[in-house]
VMD Tcl script that draws the C-alpha trace (Angstrom):
set ca {
  {-21.02 -37.56 101.35}
  {-23.63 -36.66 98.74}
  {-26.98 -38.33 98.97}
  {-27.49 -40.85 96.21}
  {-30.87 -41.96 94.86}
  {-31.72 -44.12 91.88}
  {-35.02 -45.33 90.49}
  {-33.60 -48.84 89.85}
  {-31.00 -49.62 92.51}
  {-30.43 -53.15 91.15}
  {-29.38 -51.95 87.67}
  {-25.65 -52.09 86.82}
  {-25.56 -48.39 86.00}
  {-26.91 -47.43 89.40}
  {-24.53 -49.76 91.18}
  {-21.57 -48.35 89.29}
  {-22.61 -44.79 90.03}
  {-23.16 -45.64 93.67}
  {-19.67 -47.13 93.88}
  {-18.13 -44.03 92.35}
  {-20.00 -41.74 94.71}
  {-19.00 -43.92 97.64}
  {-15.32 -43.90 96.68}
  {-15.11 -40.20 95.86}
  {-16.15 -37.88 98.68}
  {-18.02 -34.73 97.80}
  {-19.60 -33.72 94.53}
  {-16.36 -34.08 92.54}
  {-16.70 -37.87 92.19}
  {-20.10 -37.70 90.58}
  {-19.06 -34.85 88.30}
  {-15.94 -36.79 87.26}
  {-18.02 -39.86 86.45}
  {-20.59 -37.92 84.44}
  {-17.97 -35.98 82.45}
  {-15.94 -39.15 81.82}
  {-18.16 -40.12 78.88}
  {-17.03 -37.07 76.89}
  {-13.39 -37.59 77.82}
  {-13.44 -41.21 76.70}
  {-15.14 -40.20 73.46}
  {-12.43 -37.62 72.75}
  {-9.72 -40.18 73.55}
  {-11.26 -42.72 71.17}
  {-11.40 -40.08 68.44}
  {-7.74 -39.18 68.94}
  {-6.75 -42.87 68.84}
  {-8.73 -43.38 65.60}
  {-7.04 -40.36 63.99}
  {-3.58 -41.62 64.98}
  {-4.36 -45.08 63.58}
  {-5.55 -43.59 60.28}
  {-2.41 -41.43 60.04}
  {-0.21 -44.47 60.65}
  {-1.97 -46.53 57.97}
  {-1.77 -43.59 55.55}
  {1.99 -43.32 56.09}
  {2.41 -47.05 55.46}
  {0.39 -46.91 52.23}
  {2.38 -43.91 51.00}
  {5.63 -45.73 51.79}
  {4.45 -48.77 49.75}
  {3.55 -46.46 46.87}
  {6.99 -44.83 46.89}
  {8.72 -48.22 46.96}
  {6.59 -49.46 44.05}
  {7.42 -46.38 41.93}
  {11.10 -46.77 42.76}
  {11.07 -50.41 41.62}
  {9.31 -49.44 38.38}
  {11.91 -46.73 37.76}
  {14.80 -49.15 38.31}
  {13.21 -51.69 35.97}
  {12.71 -49.09 33.24}
  {16.31 -47.87 33.68}
  {17.66 -51.41 33.32}
  {15.61 -51.95 30.15}
  {16.91 -48.71 28.69}
  {20.53 -49.58 29.43}
  {20.04 -52.98 27.83}
  {18.58 -51.35 24.73}
  {21.54 -48.95 24.50}
  {23.99 -51.86 24.76}
  {22.17 -53.70 21.97}
  {22.32 -50.56 19.81}
  {26.07 -50.21 20.39}
  {26.61 -53.86 19.50}
  {24.55 -53.40 16.33}
  {26.57 -50.33 15.33}
  {29.73 -52.32 15.75}
  {28.48 -55.15 13.53}
  {27.00 -52.93 10.82}
  {29.55 -51.61 8.29}
  {28.72 -49.09 5.63}
  {30.74 -49.53 2.44}
  {29.96 -47.42 -0.57}
  {31.42 -48.02 -4.01}
  {30.66 -45.64 -6.87}
  {31.38 -46.30 -10.55}
  {30.72 -43.69 -13.23}
  {29.90 -44.50 -16.85}
  {30.23 -41.67 -19.36}
  {27.89 -41.65 -22.33}
  {27.56 -39.04 -25.07}
  {24.28 -37.64 -23.73}
  {24.38 -38.38 -20.01}
  {26.45 -39.73 -17.14}
  {25.42 -42.82 -15.20}
  {26.69 -43.41 -11.67}
  {26.22 -46.83 -10.09}
  {26.59 -46.90 -6.29}
  {26.88 -50.19 -4.45}
  {26.10 -50.00 -0.72}
  {26.84 -52.88 1.65}
  {25.49 -51.87 5.02}
  {25.33 -55.20 6.89}
  {28.06 -57.56 7.86}
  {26.35 -60.91 8.08}
  {29.38 -62.57 9.66}
  {27.98 -61.73 13.07}
  {24.38 -62.36 12.15}
  {24.02 -64.93 14.88}
  {24.47 -62.19 17.45}
  {21.53 -60.34 16.00}
  {19.23 -63.30 16.41}
  {18.88 -64.00 12.64}
  {18.15 -67.65 11.74}
  {20.52 -67.75 8.76}
  {22.85 -65.58 6.71}
  {21.04 -66.22 3.43}
  {18.10 -63.95 4.22}
  {17.61 -60.82 2.16}
  {19.05 -57.46 3.08}
  {15.56 -55.97 3.31}
  {14.51 -58.37 6.04}
  {17.78 -57.75 7.86}
  {17.28 -53.98 7.79}
  {13.80 -54.39 9.23}
  {15.24 -56.41 12.10}
  {17.87 -53.75 12.67}
  {15.32 -50.93 12.72}
  {13.09 -52.86 15.11}
  {15.98 -53.57 17.46}
  {17.42 -50.05 17.41}
  {14.26 -47.93 17.53}
  {12.71 -49.19 20.74}
  {10.19 -46.78 22.19}
  {11.24 -45.16 25.43}
  {8.69 -45.07 28.17}
  {8.14 -42.10 30.40}
  {8.66 -42.26 34.10}
  {5.76 -43.84 35.97}
  {3.72 -41.15 37.65}
  {0.92 -43.31 38.96}
  {0.93 -46.62 40.70}
  {0.06 -49.66 38.65}
  {-1.93 -50.98 41.56}
  {-5.27 -49.12 41.54}
  {-6.28 -50.67 44.85}
  {-3.32 -49.02 46.57}
  {-4.31 -45.57 45.32}
  {-7.94 -46.19 46.29}
  {-6.86 -47.14 49.82}
  {-4.81 -43.98 50.14}
  {-7.75 -41.86 48.92}
  {-10.18 -43.54 51.33}
  {-7.79 -43.12 54.27}
  {-7.27 -39.45 53.43}
  {-11.03 -38.87 53.26}
  {-11.54 -40.69 56.56}
  {-8.81 -38.65 58.21}
  {-10.37 -35.42 56.95}
  {-13.77 -36.50 58.25}
  {-12.38 -37.32 61.72}
  {-10.28 -34.17 61.96}
  {-13.03 -31.80 60.87}
  {-14.50 -29.88 63.76}
  {-18.22 -29.50 64.11}
  {-19.38 -25.93 63.63}
  {-22.27 -24.82 65.72}
  {-24.88 -23.25 63.52}
  {-26.94 -20.41 64.81}
  {-30.65 -20.92 64.73}
  {-32.27 -18.79 61.99}
  {-34.42 -15.99 63.11}
  {-37.98 -16.88 63.33}
  {-40.02 -15.47 60.54}
  {-42.70 -13.07 61.48}
  {-46.02 -14.66 62.01}
  {-48.01 -14.12 58.87}
  {-51.25 -14.41 60.83}
  {-50.37 -11.40 62.96}
  {-52.70 -8.59 62.14}
  {-51.13 -5.33 60.98}
  {-51.80 -2.24 63.04}
  {-55.09 -0.63 62.32}
  {-54.98 2.27 59.87}
  {-57.61 4.16 61.92}
  {-55.66 4.05 65.16}
  {-55.80 7.42 66.94}
  {-53.33 9.04 69.29}
  {-53.88 9.77 72.96}
  {-54.41 13.50 72.44}
  {-56.95 12.83 69.68}
  {-58.88 10.50 71.98}
  {-58.86 13.13 74.74}
  {-60.22 15.75 72.39}
  {-62.90 13.40 71.13}
  {-63.82 12.43 74.70}
  {-64.01 16.09 75.73}
  {-66.25 16.96 72.80}
  {-68.59 14.10 73.61}
  {-68.68 15.07 77.27}
  {-69.49 18.71 76.49}
  {-72.13 17.70 74.04}
  {-73.81 15.54 76.67}
  {-73.94 18.39 79.11}
}
mol new
graphics top color blue
foreach p $ca { graphics top sphere $p radius 0.5 }
foreach p [lrange $ca 0 end-1] q [lrange $ca 1 end] { graphics top cylinder $p $q radius 0.2 }
display resetview
C-alpha cells in the first residue's frame, strides 16, 4: 500500500483521501481519486448541454404550435369573409334601365341603376331600409374589401423568441471547445547591446599579437 501523508490529518479532505487510498491498493486508487475531479466536471458539462437542448426543443415546439394556431385562426377569418362576400353577391342585384330621348341637336340617354335589394337589408346589418343608397354602398364596400393578412412569420410572444435565442447562445457557449493559444514569441530585449562594429576576427588578432610581440623583441 502506498504511504500516505497529509499536513492536516483531521481535515475532511485528508480523511477522504486516506479512505480512498486505504480501499484501493496500489497507486491506481490515488490517481483515480485525483483525476475524478475532471471526470465529474466533464459529466456536469454534458448534463448541462443535454438540459439546454431539451429546453430548446420544448421552446421550439411551443413556437410551432403557436404559429399553427395563428394560421388556423387567420384561415377561419378568411373563410368567414368569403362567405359574407358570397351572401352579399346573392343579395345585390344589378338592374339597368336605359331610356333615350332624341332632340334636334343631341341625344340624351337616361340610365337608371338599381344595385341593391334592400329586402334582405337585415342580413347586412343595416338598421333600416330607408337609408340612402350611398351609405349602403359604403357598407357593402367595407364588408367586401376586407384586407387579407399575410401568414405569421414571427411569434407574437416576444418572450418566447428571446428564450429561444438565449438558450441557443447558452448551448453554443457550452459546446464551444477551448482553443489553446500558443504563447507569443518573446520580443528581443531592447537593452541588449548590438555587436561591436570594431570586432576583429581570430586571424586578425593573431596577426596583431604577432606584430606586437616582434616589435617588443
